C-alpha positions, 0 to 999 in steps of 0.5 A: 480547460485542460487538466493533466493527471499525472501518475509518477513512476516507482523505481524502488520497487522491485517490478514497478509494473506489476499493478497500477495505481489506484488513486488517480484512476479514481479521480479520473472516474470521478471528474468524468463522472461529474462532466470533467475530461482530463489527460492521464501520464502513467509514467510507471515503468520508466516513461519520460514525461512530455512536455506538454500544455495544460491549465491544471496539473495534478500529482499523486505522490508516495513519499518516495516519489516526491524528489521525481514529482518534484523534478517534473513540476519544475520542469513543466513549469518552464512552458506552464509558468501560469498553470497550476500545479496540485499534489495530492496522495499520501505524502502531502496529506502528512507532510503538507508543509514540505509541498509547499512548491505547488501550488495546491495542496490536496490532503486525504480523499481527493475526488471532491477537492479536486471537483472544488479545485477545476469547478473554481478555477483560477480561483482556488485555495493553497489547501483542501482536504475533504469536508465530509467522507460521506460525501464519496460514494464508493460504488464506482470504478478507477478509469481502467481505460486511462492507461494501458493495462496491458503494460501490466503482467503479474500473474497469479495461479497463472492467470494475468492479474490486477488489483482492485479495492472493495472498500475505502476508509482507514483500517480500524486499527490503530498500529503505531507504526502506521501513518494513516491514523493522525489525519482526519476520520475517514470511516470504512465505506464498503462497496457493494457485492454487485458493484465489485463483481461488475467490476470483476467482469469488466476487467475479464470481458474487456481486459482479459484479467482472470484473477484479482489481487485485492488491495484492501488492509484487512478483510474479513471485517464484514465477513458475510459481504466478504463470503458473498464476493469471493463467491462471485469471484470463484462463479467467474472462474477468478482466483484471487489474494488477499491480506487481513490479520490473524484476530480476524479469522477462525478455520472456519473463514480460513475454509472459506477463503480456500473454497471460495478461491483464495490462492495466497492470504497475506498478514503482518505479524511484524515481530515475534516479540509479545513485547515490542507487538504490545508497544507497536500496539498491533493488537494480535498475538503471537499464539494467533499468528502461530494458529493463523499460519498452521491452520492455513498449512492444515487447510493447504491455503498458501499464507505469506507473512510480513516482518519488520525489524527495527521497530520501537525496543528491538533486540538481538533477542527480540530478532532471534524470536522472529527468525525462530518463528519463521524457522518453526512455523515455516510460511510459504512466503516471508518479507523483512522491511526495515523499519522507517518512521512516517509522519503521520504515524504516532511512533513519528509523532511522538518519538520520545514515547517510544524506545527509538531514535533516527537519524532525522537527515538519513531518515529523510534521505530513506524517504526518498529512495525506498531503501527501507525496503531494501538495503538501508536503515536510520533507526536505533534503539538502546540495545542496537544501532542501525549498522546492527539491525542491517546485519541482523536482516541480512543474516536472517535471510541468508539463513533462510534462504530468502527468494524473490518472489516465493520462488526460491524454497526457503526451508529446504537444505541450506547451500554449501 
């Protein structure tokens, strides 16, 4: 039996070859662990899918990749008319009905599902989802040997950097814009300290990787464990960057991050309007965000903040609050994205409960193109239409001299 795992390109990203996607690399490792070999096709960075033969074609798919995945599947089907085409990942998990052209849809974490599909081939079901997340042991690495890791070129503190996850499962918080909240129950399962550090050492010794980007939604959920991991990174001489929430860290925690080699910590502020924070159930306050940034600056820890414009209830006044917060607190880096409700999120699934509206056709165009991050808007509120939201985003970025990747000075004198 020949199994082909296909990782589609991500052309909507400003730099697709910064970090590899991990989902299918975990699938590949899991299949090998259970005695099955697969061929891996990493199309990231514009590589064209070759015309190959296989019994099972399995794709991982973000919403922005779906059109390309559907096209690749259609082309491969011409020369593989009797093969099985499987799709999994975030988009099929929340929108299986839009993936009806595929033979099998995998929802949720895919390891046990793909193993069941392979074992039962060719007699397979239409839809699979995990029977129990506890059956998936988090203590194994992605199959780094399946890809050419040297094609990826992100650097942190001047050192080659790659992404890892130290745990799996859903973030325990319930933000209204998050599409992870309304499918299944995927409790957090923490990899052991030893397992995480073994992966870091493997990457350093085999691929000259000398820094780490932690892809966990939030660090500091298990502070004692995380500190041991970070101390291990420091011992290996590997600086790292991570993400957390402002309600999870005090000054002592941030000093620990700095002391163990954290080069940058990122937080989702989303908005500086307290009312909108409550509406989206962010469960952090503007005061916590402010204290977090000021403590980072006091300690000398680089901090990046993420904002979303166009959330339910957005107005000129709320956008101005975010702009003023940025100008006053001056984090080292920031991003503004335009809100695009995704299937599976409370806001998308319960639109009538929020001060939000959208053009469904335009929203779908944005989903499949990635324009929400860079330049289009489908949403409106009772205060702002979509064009006004776009203009306000542009005004903020222009007034604060938003650069790419933090290379521009945001807070210096404005150009003439």
